[in-house]
MARFIFI-856596 format. One record per atom (N, C-alpha, C, O): atom name; x negated, y, z negated; residue number from 1; residue in three letters. Coordinates in steps of 0.001 Angstrom, whole numbers, plus 500000, padded with zeros to 6 digits. Each point is the difference from the previous one (the first is absolute). Layout:
{bamar 'CA', {X, Y, Z}, NUM, 'ALA'}
...
# end
This chain:
{bamar 'N', {814744, 602250, 060333}, 1, 'MET'}
{bamar 'CA', {500041, 498933, 500539}, 1, 'MET'}
{bamar 'C', {498727, 499233, 500106}, 1, 'MET'}
{bamar 'O', {498965, 500618, 500250}, 1, 'MET'}
{bamar 'N', {501021, 498156, 499590}, 2, 'GLY'}
{bamar 'CA', {498759, 499086, 500189}, 2, 'GLY'}
{bamar 'C', {499598, 499732, 501420}, 2, 'GLY'}
{bamar 'O', {500698, 500404, 500930}, 2, 'GLY'}
{bamar 'N', {498190, 498924, 499257}, 3, 'ILE'}
{bamar 'CA', {499568, 499624, 501322}, 3, 'ILE'}
{bamar 'C', {501011, 499107, 500633}, 3, 'ILE'}
{bamar 'O', {500248, 500126, 501199}, 3, 'ILE'}
{bamar 'N', {500307, 499044, 498119}, 4, 'LEU'}
{bamar 'CA', {500936, 499019, 500603}, 4, 'LEU'}
{bamar 'C', {501209, 500725, 500428}, 4, 'LEU'}
{bamar 'O', {500484, 499709, 501094}, 4, 'LEU'}
{bamar 'N', {500126, 501308, 498089}, 5, 'GLY'}
{bamar 'CA', {501010, 500798, 500449}, 5, 'GLY'}
{bamar 'C', {499840, 500821, 501105}, 5, 'GLY'}
{bamar 'O', {500964, 500218, 500734}, 5, 'GLY'}
{bamar 'N', {497893, 500291, 499493}, 6, 'TRP'}
{bamar 'CA', {499593, 500861, 501120}, 6, 'TRP'}
{bamar 'C', {499984, 498883, 501374}, 6, 'TRP'}
{bamar 'O', {500462, 500348, 501086}, 6, 'TRP'}
{bamar 'N', {499008, 498437, 498712}, 7, 'ILE'}
{bamar 'CA', {500070, 499131, 501129}, 7, 'ILE'}
{bamar 'C', {501359, 499533, 500425}, 7, 'ILE'}
{bamar 'O', {500253, 499886, 501199}, 7, 'ILE'}
{bamar 'N', {500614, 499844, 497899}, 8, 'VAL'}
{bamar 'CA', {501296, 499646, 500138}, 8, 'VAL'}
{bamar 'C', {500808, 501223, 500646}, 8, 'VAL'}
{bamar 'O', {500688, 499871, 501013}, 8, 'VAL'}
{bamar 'N', {499169, 501188, 498369}, 9, 'LEU'}
{bamar 'CA', {500621, 501258, 500585}, 9, 'LEU'}
{bamar 'C', {499497, 500275, 501396}, 9, 'LEU'}
{bamar 'O', {500813, 500334, 500862}, 9, 'LEU'}
{bamar 'N', {497876, 499546, 499428}, 10, 'GLY'}
{bamar 'CA', {499481, 500207, 501336}, 10, 'GLY'}
{bamar 'C', {500490, 498823, 501014}, 10, 'GLY'}
{bamar 'O', {500310, 500264, 501162}, 10, 'GLY'}
{bamar 'N', {499725, 498681, 498413}, 11, 'LEU'}
{bamar 'CA', {500519, 498916, 500984}, 11, 'LEU'}
{bamar 'C', {501538, 500273, 500253}, 11, 'LEU'}
{bamar 'O', {500399, 499987, 501165}, 11, 'LEU'}
{bamar 'N', {500382, 500233, 497917}, 12, 'VAL'}
{bamar 'CA', {501501, 500168, 500353}, 12, 'VAL'}
{bamar 'C', {500104, 501322, 500681}, 12, 'VAL'}
{bamar 'O', {500675, 500068, 501027}, 12, 'VAL'}
{bamar 'N', {498667, 501092, 498461}, 13, 'ALA'}
{bamar 'CA', {500325, 501245, 500769}, 13, 'ALA'}
{bamar 'C', {499263, 499856, 501557}, 13, 'ALA'}
{bamar 'O', {500517, 500562, 500965}, 13, 'ALA'}
{bamar 'N', {498466, 498783, 499146}, 14, 'GLY'}
{bamar 'CA', {499521, 499762, 501454}, 14, 'GLY'}
{bamar 'C', {500843, 499172, 500794}, 14, 'GLY'}
{bamar 'O', {500181, 500273, 501187}, 14, 'GLY'}
{bamar 'N', {500378, 498696, 498247}, 15, 'LEU'}
{bamar 'CA', {500960, 499134, 500737}, 15, 'LEU'}
{bamar 'C', {501244, 500803, 500504}, 15, 'LEU'}
{bamar 'O', {500387, 499957, 501168}, 15, 'LEU'}
{bamar 'N', {500154, 500717, 497929}, 16, 'ILE'}
{bamar 'CA', {501218, 500945, 500203}, 16, 'ILE'}
{bamar 'C', {499827, 501008, 501139}, 16, 'ILE'}
{bamar 'O', {500788, 500241, 500914}, 16, 'ILE'}
{bamar 'N', {497960, 500322, 498824}, 17, 'ALA'}
{bamar 'CA', {499640, 501087, 500957}, 17, 'ALA'}
{bamar 'C', {499881, 499440, 501402}, 17, 'ALA'}
{bamar 'O', {500502, 500588, 500957}, 17, 'ALA'}
{bamar 'N', {498737, 498110, 499178}, 18, 'LYS'}
{bamar 'CA', {499956, 499400, 501409}, 18, 'LYS'}
{bamar 'C', {501243, 499572, 500382}, 18, 'LYS'}
{bamar 'O', {500146, 499802, 501206}, 18, 'LYS'}
{bamar 'N', {500913, 499980, 497973}, 19, 'ALA'}
{bamar 'CA', {501266, 499538, 500552}, 19, 'ALA'}
{bamar 'C', {500850, 501255, 500426}, 19, 'ALA'}
{bamar 'O', {500824, 499934, 500911}, 19, 'ALA'}
{bamar 'N', {498935, 501164, 498402}, 20, 'ILE'}
{bamar 'CA', {500652, 501195, 500310}, 20, 'ILE'}
{bamar 'C', {499544, 500554, 501481}, 20, 'ILE'}
{bamar 'O', {500798, 500463, 500815}, 20, 'ILE'}
{bamar 'N', {497715, 499407, 499407}, 21, 'MET'}
{bamar 'CA', {499478, 500317, 501164}, 21, 'MET'}
{bamar 'C', {499474, 498824, 500797}, 21, 'MET'}
{bamar 'O', {498785, 499805, 500045}, 21, 'MET'}
{bamar 'N', {502054, 499414, 500577}, 22, 'PRO'}
{bamar 'CA', {499430, 498675, 500691}, 22, 'PRO'}
{bamar 'C', {499097, 500495, 501167}, 22, 'PRO'}
{bamar 'O', {500066, 501119, 500509}, 22, 'PRO'}
{bamar 'N', {499083, 497881, 499836}, 23, 'GLY'}
{bamar 'CA', {499100, 500446, 500882}, 23, 'GLY'}
{bamar 'C', {498674, 499055, 499781}, 23, 'GLY'}
{bamar 'O', {499958, 499145, 499115}, 23, 'GLY'}
{bamar 'N', {499028, 501097, 501745}, 24, 'LYS'}
{bamar 'CA', {498589, 499347, 499787}, 24, 'LYS'}
{bamar 'C', {499266, 500991, 499126}, 24, 'LYS'}
{bamar 'O', {499718, 501154, 500324}, 24, 'LYS'}
{bamar 'N', {500002, 498236, 498496}, 25, 'ASP'}
{bamar 'CA', {499343, 500781, 499006}, 25, 'ASP'}
{bamar 'C', {498625, 499103, 499510}, 25, 'ASP'}
{bamar 'O', {499973, 498785, 500197}, 25, 'ASP'}
{bamar 'N', {499139, 501772, 499290}, 26, 'PRO'}
{bamar 'CA', {498769, 499259, 499733}, 26, 'PRO'}
{bamar 'C', {500134, 498967, 498894}, 26, 'PRO'}
{bamar 'O', {500809, 500159, 499085}, 26, 'PRO'}
{bamar 'N', {498431, 498830, 500998}, 27, 'GLY'}
{bamar 'CA', {499620, 499002, 498909}, 27, 'GLY'}
{bamar 'C', {501113, 499109, 499429}, 27, 'GLY'}
{bamar 'O', {501142, 500009, 500459}, 27, 'GLY'}
{bamar 'N', {498491, 499275, 498585}, 28, 'GLY'}
{bamar 'CA', {500839, 499155, 499424}, 28, 'GLY'}
{bamar 'C', {500407, 500434, 498591}, 28, 'GLY'}
{bamar 'O', {500331, 501161, 499760}, 28, 'GLY'}
{bamar 'N', {499637, 497892, 499334}, 29, 'ILE'}
{bamar 'CA', {500622, 500316, 498552}, 29, 'ILE'}
{bamar 'C', {498932, 500947, 499176}, 29, 'ILE'}
{bamar 'O', {500379, 500691, 499053}, 29, 'ILE'}
{bamar 'N', {498441, 499282, 501332}, 30, 'ILE'}
{bamar 'CA', {499132, 500960, 499224}, 30, 'ILE'}
{bamar 'C', {500216, 501370, 500507}, 30, 'ILE'}
{bamar 'O', {500222, 500931, 499226}, 30, 'ILE'}
{bamar 'N', {499719, 499213, 502033}, 31, 'VAL'}
{bamar 'CA', {500275, 501376, 500510}, 31, 'VAL'}
{bamar 'C', {501365, 500473, 499669}, 31, 'VAL'}
{bamar 'O', {500177, 501203, 499806}, 31, 'VAL'}
{bamar 'N', {500906, 497868, 500107}, 32, 'THR'}
{bamar 'CA', {501247, 500483, 499558}, 32, 'THR'}
{bamar 'C', {499975, 500610, 498617}, 32, 'THR'}
{bamar 'O', {500531, 501069, 499700}, 32, 'THR'}
{bamar 'N', {498805, 498147, 499503}, 33, 'ILE'}
{bamar 'CA', {499814, 500435, 498596}, 33, 'ILE'}
{bamar 'C', {499186, 501325, 499762}, 33, 'ILE'}
{bamar 'O', {500280, 500834, 499139}, 33, 'ILE'}
{bamar 'N', {498721, 499236, 501708}, 34, 'LEU'}
{bamar 'CA', {499218, 501319, 499959}, 34, 'LEU'}
{bamar 'C', {500938, 501139, 500498}, 34, 'LEU'}
{bamar 'O', {500058, 501088, 499429}, 34, 'LEU'}
{bamar 'N', {500683, 498586, 501690}, 35, 'ILE'}
{bamar 'CA', {500833, 501260, 500515}, 35, 'ILE'}
{bamar 'C', {501027, 500270, 498777}, 35, 'ILE'}
{bamar 'O', {500171, 501168, 499653}, 35, 'ILE'}
{bamar 'N', {500395, 497974, 499801}, 36, 'GLY'}
{bamar 'CA', {500981, 500112, 498898}, 36, 'GLY'}
{bamar 'C', {499366, 500816, 498897}, 36, 'GLY'}
{bamar 'O', {500622, 500960, 499543}, 36, 'GLY'}
{bamar 'N', {498095, 498699, 499966}, 37, 'ILE'}
{bamar 'CA', {499384, 500540, 498952}, 37, 'ILE'}
{bamar 'C', {499533, 501489, 500287}, 37, 'ILE'}
{bamar 'O', {500183, 500852, 499131}, 37, 'ILE'}
{bamar 'N', {499231, 499464, 502044}, 38, 'VAL'}
{bamar 'CA', {499655, 501227, 500382}, 38, 'VAL'}
{bamar 'C', {501256, 500886, 500336}, 38, 'VAL'}
{bamar 'O', {500008, 501224, 499869}, 38, 'VAL'}
{bamar 'N', {501093, 497996, 500594}, 39, 'GLY'}
{bamar 'CA', {501225, 500841, 500086}, 39, 'GLY'}
{bamar 'C', {500661, 500396, 498625}, 39, 'GLY'}
{bamar 'O', {500684, 501014, 499857}, 39, 'GLY'}
{bamar 'N', {499042, 498090, 499164}, 40, 'ALA'}
{bamar 'CA', {500547, 500337, 498615}, 40, 'ALA'}
{bamar 'C', {499135, 501247, 499643}, 40, 'ALA'}
{bamar 'O', {500591, 501012, 499622}, 40, 'ALA'}
{bamar 'N', {498275, 498985, 500455}, 41, 'ILE'}
{bamar 'CA', {499194, 501137, 499603}, 41, 'ILE'}
{bamar 'C', {500506, 501339, 500686}, 41, 'ILE'}
{bamar 'O', {500256, 501036, 499387}, 41, 'ILE'}
{bamar 'N', {499846, 498780, 501968}, 42, 'LEU'}
{bamar 'CA', {500416, 501177, 500799}, 42, 'LEU'}
{bamar 'C', {501467, 500446, 499551}, 42, 'LEU'}
{bamar 'O', {500297, 501186, 499857}, 42, 'LEU'}
{bamar 'N', {500543, 497817, 499943}, 43, 'GLY'}
{bamar 'CA', {501258, 500263, 499430}, 43, 'GLY'}
{bamar 'C', {500140, 500670, 498716}, 43, 'GLY'}
{bamar 'O', {500909, 500773, 499698}, 43, 'GLY'}
{bamar 'N', {497995, 498822, 499483}, 44, 'GLY'}
{bamar 'CA', {500045, 500712, 498637}, 44, 'GLY'}
{bamar 'C', {499510, 501449, 500169}, 44, 'GLY'}
{bamar 'O', {500488, 500892, 499306}, 44, 'GLY'}
{bamar 'N', {498570, 499352, 501592}, 45, 'PHE'}
{bamar 'CA', {499601, 501334, 500201}, 45, 'PHE'}
{bamar 'C', {501157, 500803, 500510}, 45, 'PHE'}
{bamar 'O', {500155, 501126, 499526}, 45, 'PHE'}
{bamar 'N', {500700, 498418, 501410}, 46, 'ILE'}
{bamar 'CA', {501110, 500663, 500627}, 46, 'ILE'}
{bamar 'C', {501058, 500179, 498865}, 46, 'ILE'}
{bamar 'O', {500454, 501118, 499758}, 46, 'ILE'}
{bamar 'N', {499925, 497802, 499567}, 47, 'GLY'}
{bamar 'CA', {500878, 500235, 498852}, 47, 'GLY'}
{bamar 'C', {499681, 501079, 498883}, 47, 'GLY'}
{bamar 'O', {500840, 500745, 499496}, 47, 'GLY'}
{bamar 'N', {497772, 499219, 500191}, 48, 'ASN'}
{bamar 'CA', {499467, 500917, 499095}, 48, 'ASN'}
{bamar 'C', {500179, 501498, 500493}, 48, 'ASN'}
{bamar 'O', {500372, 500904, 499251}, 48, 'ASN'}
{bamar 'N', {499308, 499267, 502149}, 49, 'ALA'}
{bamar 'CA', {500103, 501375, 500645}, 49, 'ALA'}
{bamar 'C', {501348, 500491, 500206}, 49, 'ALA'}
{bamar 'O', {500246, 501202, 499908}, 49, 'ALA'}
{bamar 'N', {500672, 497904, 500375}, 50, 'ILE'}
{bamar 'CA', {501403, 500349, 500341}, 50, 'ILE'}
{bamar 'C', {500759, 500167, 498762}, 50, 'ILE'}
{bamar 'O', {500485, 501100, 499736}, 50, 'ILE'}
{bamar 'N', {499676, 497774, 499385}, 51, 'PHE'}
{bamar 'CA', {500780, 499746, 498854}, 51, 'PHE'}
{bamar 'C', {499409, 500271, 498709}, 51, 'PHE'}
{bamar 'O', {500721, 500012, 499003}, 51, 'PHE'}
{bamar 'N', {498036, 500208, 500919}, 52, 'GLY'}
{bamar 'CA', {499386, 500303, 498787}, 52, 'GLY'}
{bamar 'C', {499594, 498705, 499184}, 52, 'GLY'}
{bamar 'O', {499480, 500044, 498885}, 52, 'GLY'}
{bamar 'N', {500793, 498913, 501739}, 53, 'GLY'}
{bamar 'CA', {499771, 498668, 499292}, 53, 'GLY'}
{bamar 'C', {499590, 498952, 501004}, 53, 'GLY'}
{bamar 'O', {500650, 499783, 501022}, 53, 'GLY'}
{bamar 'N', {498206, 499551, 498638}, 54, 'GLY'}
{bamar 'CA', {499510, 498888, 500976}, 54, 'GLY'}
{bamar 'C', {500668, 498681, 499745}, 54, 'GLY'}
{bamar 'O', {501198, 499858, 499755}, 54, 'GLY'}
{bamar 'N', {497827, 499113, 500336}, 55, 'LEU'}
{bamar 'CA', {500481, 498807, 499690}, 55, 'LEU'}
{bamar 'C', {500330, 499676, 498596}, 55, 'LEU'}
{bamar 'O', {499395, 500604, 499114}, 55, 'LEU'}
{bamar 'N', {501551, 498459, 500564}, 56, 'GLY'}
{bamar 'CA', {500336, 499780, 498592}, 56, 'GLY'}
{bamar 'C', {499464, 498570, 499800}, 56, 'GLY'}
{bamar 'O', {498945, 499604, 500497}, 56, 'GLY'}
{bamar 'N', {501840, 499690, 498765}, 57, 'THR'}
{bamar 'CA', {499726, 498705, 499565}, 57, 'THR'}
{bamar 'C', {500272, 498925, 501132}, 57, 'THR'}
{bamar 'O', {500441, 500462, 501053}, 57, 'THR'}
{bamar 'N', {499362, 498189, 498881}, 58, 'PHE'}
{bamar 'CA', {500103, 499185, 501000}, 58, 'PHE'}
{bamar 'C', {501479, 499770, 500334}, 58, 'PHE'}
{bamar 'O', {500343, 499797, 501165}, 58, 'PHE'}
{bamar 'N', {500517, 500231, 497845}, 59, 'PHE'}
{bamar 'CA', {501380, 499791, 500103}, 59, 'PHE'}
{bamar 'C', {500760, 501275, 500401}, 59, 'PHE'}
{bamar 'O', {501220, 499935, 500150}, 59, 'PHE'}
{bamar 'N', {498171, 501132, 500016}, 60, 'ASP'}
{bamar 'CA', {500796, 501288, 500360}, 60, 'ASP'}
{bamar 'C', {500220, 500158, 501366}, 60, 'ASP'}
{bamar 'O', {499074, 499880, 500802}, 60, 'ASP'}
{bamar 'N', {502218, 500412, 499581}, 61, 'LEU'}
{bamar 'CA', {500354, 500129, 501398}, 61, 'LEU'}
{bamar 'C', {499325, 501031, 500730}, 61, 'LEU'}
{bamar 'O', {499836, 499902, 501216}, 61, 'LEU'}
{bamar 'N', {499756, 501092, 498115}, 62, 'ARG'}
{bamar 'CA', {499294, 501141, 500596}, 62, 'ARG'}
{bamar 'C', {498679, 499438, 500486}, 62, 'ARG'}
{bamar 'O', {499602, 500321, 501119}, 62, 'ARG'}
{bamar 'N', {499721, 498893, 498145}, 63, 'THR'}
{bamar 'CA', {498707, 499454, 500393}, 63, 'THR'}
{bamar 'C', {500157, 499211, 501274}, 63, 'THR'}
{bamar 'O', {499185, 500190, 500903}, 63, 'THR'}
{bamar 'N', {501789, 498945, 499245}, 64, 'TRP'}
{bamar 'CA', {500147, 499259, 501137}, 64, 'TRP'}
{bamar 'C', {500337, 500735, 501169}, 64, 'TRP'}
{bamar 'O', {499522, 499692, 501092}, 64, 'TRP'}
{bamar 'N', {501268, 501261, 498759}, 65, 'LEU'}
{bamar 'CA', {500480, 500929, 501156}, 65, 'LEU'}
{bamar 'C', {498869, 500723, 500494}, 65, 'LEU'}
{bamar 'O', {499764, 499989, 501208}, 65, 'LEU'}
{bamar 'N', {499499, 500648, 497975}, 66, 'LEU'}
{bamar 'CA', {498770, 500809, 500405}, 66, 'LEU'}
{bamar 'C', {498945, 499228, 500684}, 66, 'LEU'}
{bamar 'O', {499305, 500441, 500914}, 66, 'LEU'}
{bamar 'N', {500620, 498272, 498533}, 67, 'SER'}
{bamar 'CA', {498922, 498977, 500605}, 67, 'SER'}
{bamar 'C', {500484, 499770, 501358}, 67, 'SER'}
{bamar 'O', {499190, 500102, 500921}, 67, 'SER'}
{bamar 'N', {502067, 499590, 499331}, 68, 'ILE'}
{bamar 'CA', {500402, 499532, 501336}, 68, 'ILE'}
{bamar 'C', {500052, 501325, 501045}, 68, 'ILE'}
{bamar 'O', {499831, 499881, 501213}, 68, 'ILE'}
{bamar 'N', {500380, 501148, 498242}, 69, 'LEU'}
{bamar 'CA', {499890, 501291, 500759}, 69, 'LEU'}
{bamar 'C', {498539, 500256, 500298}, 69, 'LEU'}
{bamar 'O', {499684, 500462, 501096}, 69, 'LEU'}
{bamar 'N', {499450, 499270, 498023}, 70, 'GLY'}
{bamar 'CA', {498516, 500303, 500354}, 70, 'GLY'}
{bamar 'C', {499600, 498962, 500987}, 70, 'GLY'}
{bamar 'O', {499312, 500353, 500958}, 70, 'GLY'}
{bamar 'N', {501037, 498431, 498913}, 71, 'ALA'}
{bamar 'CA', {499574, 498881, 500868}, 71, 'ALA'}
{bamar 'C', {500617, 500426, 501443}, 71, 'ALA'}
{bamar 'O', {499279, 499920, 500994}, 71, 'ALA'}
{bamar 'N', {501824, 500453, 499092}, 72, 'VAL'}
{bamar 'CA', {500580, 500373, 501303}, 72, 'VAL'}
{bamar 'C', {499245, 501144, 500716}, 72, 'VAL'}
{bamar 'O', {499684, 499953, 501189}, 72, 'VAL'}
{bamar 'N', {500051, 501097, 497962}, 73, 'ILE'}
{bamar 'CA', {499209, 501008, 500434}, 73, 'ILE'}
{bamar 'C', {498604, 499719, 500607}, 73, 'ILE'}
{bamar 'O', {499531, 500565, 500988}, 73, 'ILE'}
{bamar 'N', {499854, 498431, 498231}, 74, 'LEU'}
{bamar 'CA', {498685, 499596, 500255}, 74, 'LEU'}
{bamar 'C', {500039, 499226, 501285}, 74, 'LEU'}
{bamar 'O', {499128, 500132, 500860}, 74, 'LEU'}
{bamar 'N', {501980, 498993, 499268}, 75, 'LEU'}
{bamar 'CA', {500117, 499226, 501453}, 75, 'LEU'}
{bamar 'C', {500236, 500858, 501105}, 75, 'LEU'}
{bamar 'O', {499484, 499766, 501092}, 75, 'LEU'}
{bamar 'N', {501303, 501274, 498697}, 76, 'ALA'}
{bamar 'CA', {500298, 501025, 501095}, 76, 'ALA'}
{bamar 'C', {498677, 500812, 500289}, 76, 'ALA'}
{bamar 'O', {499781, 500287, 501177}, 76, 'ALA'}
{bamar 'N', {499408, 500069, 497955}, 77, 'ILE'}
{bamar 'CA', {498706, 500566, 500179}, 77, 'ILE'}
{bamar 'C', {498932, 498877, 500777}, 77, 'ILE'}
{bamar 'O', {499224, 500346, 500891}, 77, 'ILE'}
{bamar 'N', {500867, 498607, 498724}, 78, 'TYR'}
{bamar 'CA', {499235, 498897, 500682}, 78, 'TYR'}
{bamar 'C', {500433, 499897, 501379}, 78, 'TYR'}
{bamar 'O', {499154, 499982, 500895}, 78, 'TYR'}
{bamar 'N', {502063, 499951, 499357}, 79, 'ARG'}
{bamar 'CA', {500444, 499808, 501428}, 79, 'ARG'}
{bamar 'C', {499814, 501194, 500820}, 79, 'ARG'}
{bamar 'O', {499720, 499883, 501193}, 79, 'ARG'}
{bamar 'N', {500418, 501269, 498245}, 80, 'ALA'}
{bamar 'CA', {499804, 501327, 500758}, 80, 'ALA'}
{bamar 'C', {498398, 500085, 500383}, 80, 'ALA'}
{bamar 'O', {499656, 500392, 501115}, 80, 'ALA'}
{bamar 'N', {499497, 499256, 497995}, 81, 'VAL'}
{bamar 'CA', {498616, 499893, 500158}, 81, 'VAL'}
{bamar 'C', {499571, 499064, 501140}, 81, 'VAL'}
{bamar 'O', {499245, 500381, 500895}, 81, 'VAL'}
{bamar 'N', {501217, 498502, 499044}, 82, 'THR'}
{bamar 'CA', {499634, 498840, 500816}, 82, 'THR'}
{bamar 'C', {500772, 499961, 501221}, 82, 'THR'}
{bamar 'O', {499482, 499421, 500955}, 82, 'THR'}
{bamar 'N', {501835, 501169, 499208}, 83, 'GLY'}
{bamar 'CA', {500815, 499871, 501075}, 83, 'GLY'}
{bamar 'C', {500764, 498579, 500052}, 83, 'GLY'}
{bamar 'O', {500581, 499659, 501030}, 83, 'GLY'}
{bamar 'N', {499399, 499650, 497995}, 84, 'ARG'}
{bamar 'CA', {500519, 498734, 500027}, 84, 'ARG'}
{bamar 'C', {501700, 500048, 499933}, 84, 'ARG'}
{bamar 'O', {500662, 499024, 500353}, 84, 'ARG'}
{bamar 'N', {499915, 502134, 499189}, 85, 'GLY'}
{bamar 'CA', {501377, 499987, 499935}, 85, 'GLY'}
{bamar 'C', {500780, 500286, 501408}, 85, 'GLY'}
{bamar 'O', {501225, 499920, 500095}, 85, 'GLY'}
{bamar 'N', {497981, 500394, 500895}, 86, 'ARG'}
{bamar 'CA', {500674, 500389, 501306}, 86, 'ARG'}
{bamar 'C', {500312, 498780, 500646}, 86, 'ARG'}
{bamar 'O', {499290, 498997, 499928}, 86, 'ARG'}
{bamar 'N', {502006, 501104, 500842}, 87, 'ALA'}
{bamar 'CA', {500461, 498926, 500842}, 87, 'ALA'}
{bamar 'C', {499196, 499959, 501181}, 87, 'ALA'}
{bamar 'O', {499535, 501063, 500411}, 87, 'ALA'}
{bamar 'N', {500198, 497731, 500278}, 88, 'ARG'}
{bamar 'CA', {499231, 499797, 501085}, 88, 'ARG'}
{bamar 'C', {500937, 499855, 501308}, 88, 'ARG'}
{bamar 'O', {500858, 499118, 500023}, 88, 'ARG'}
{bamar 'N', {498979, 501691, 500976}, 89, 'VAL'}
{bamar 'CA', {500835, 500059, 501064}, 89, 'VAL'}
{bamar 'C', {499266, 499225, 501221}, 89, 'VAL'}
{bamar 'O', {500554, 499909, 501095}, 89, 'VAL'}
# end
């Protein structure tokens, strides 16, 4: 994938991850793209370790699912570290 492919993948994966895990999260569009890109890399490592194959091409369903999974995991880690995922009483 080229740079533009990674940016589009990162944006879409980051947006879907934020929709799956609603709440107060950092930043705007740039941070969402970065969350998605780093999530894609994390998802690629997870996919390679578990299934023996990481990210594929841009239009591969496995690439998108692993990217979204990685972005969700990254958001969960962020919330656990900062404590932003907790409800206020």
